[in-house]
N, C-alpha and C positions, 0 to 999 in steps of 0.2 A: 395081312389081315384088314379088311375094309370095314373106318370107321365115318361116325357122321360129325364126329367132336371132338374137340383137344382140347384137354382142362386140366391145367396147373393143380398140383393137389398140393399142400404142403405139408415134412414133415410134424406131429409123427402120423399123421392122418391117411397119409403113403398107402404106410405100412398097415393100418388099421386092413384099407378097401382091400389090400391085397392077401394079407390072414382070414378076410371076410366078418373081423370081428365090428366092421362101421361098412352097411348094409344102406343105407343115405345119406346121396348128399346132398347138402343144402347151398344153394343158390340163388343170387336173385331173377326173379324173373323179368329180363333183360327181351331183348330181342333176341339173342345168344339162343336163351338158355326155351323160349316158346318154338324152337324150332324141333326142336329134342323130341322123337314119340317113341310111346314102346315100342318093343324090339329093335331101338337103336342102340347100333354096338359105341358105344363112346370108349375113347383112350384116356388114362392118365397119366399124367407126366410126372416125376420130382427132379431135377435134374439130371443124371443121363438113366434114369430107371422107366419102365413104363410098364403099367398091365391096361389090359382090353376088360371092359365090363359091359351085361348086356341090362339094358331098362325093361326093368318087370314090369315099373312105376311110375307115378305120378302125382305128387302130394299138391296142389296147389293153395296157398294159403295169403291173406291182407298182408301180412309180416311175422316175423320172427318168432312173436308172440304166441299167433295162433296155430301158427306151422307147429311148436309144441306143444299146445294142446293135444294135437290128434297124434303127433308121433312119442317112443320114449327115449326121452335126449339120447341116452347110452347106443342106440344105432346108427345116430349120428360122429359119435368116437366122442361126446360128452357128457361128464360124469352127472347133471341133474339139469333140470328144469332153465333157474336162473343162469346158469354156468352158459347152458347154449345158449340165450336169447344175449349174455353179453358179448360171446365171443362172436356168433354170428355180428350185432354190432358195431362190432369195430371193423369189419369187412363193408359189409354195409350199412351207411343210415339209415335213421328215418324216413327223409325225404324220400331218398331211392326207394323203398322199402312203401312208402304211398302209393310212389311214382308209378311201382312197376309189379307189384306182389313179391311174392318169392312162391320157391318151389322146392320140395321133398324129392331129389333124383332115386328111386328107389333100385336099389340093383340086383342082379342075379346073384349067386354066390358061388 
């Protein structure tokens, strides 16, 4: 299958995407993610497993706090808004969020 980007996803988030319980992948809206367009096919991988998902929407925000004002944290595989913000800040610091912004990539199930 042809895909536009390859994204590594840690467990248990990979399995949540695979089962459809996680339908939003949150990332820094850096140069690589700015290339993602509606309708693109993304390849998600974890160790030897891969899945493909089509991009159904892009939710762009200044930082994860603002993003989780727009979406339910459960759609991103997290229990609540505070946990979601804290978890995402482990991956992307506030300076990076301020520089690039963030994106919630809505995935077709």
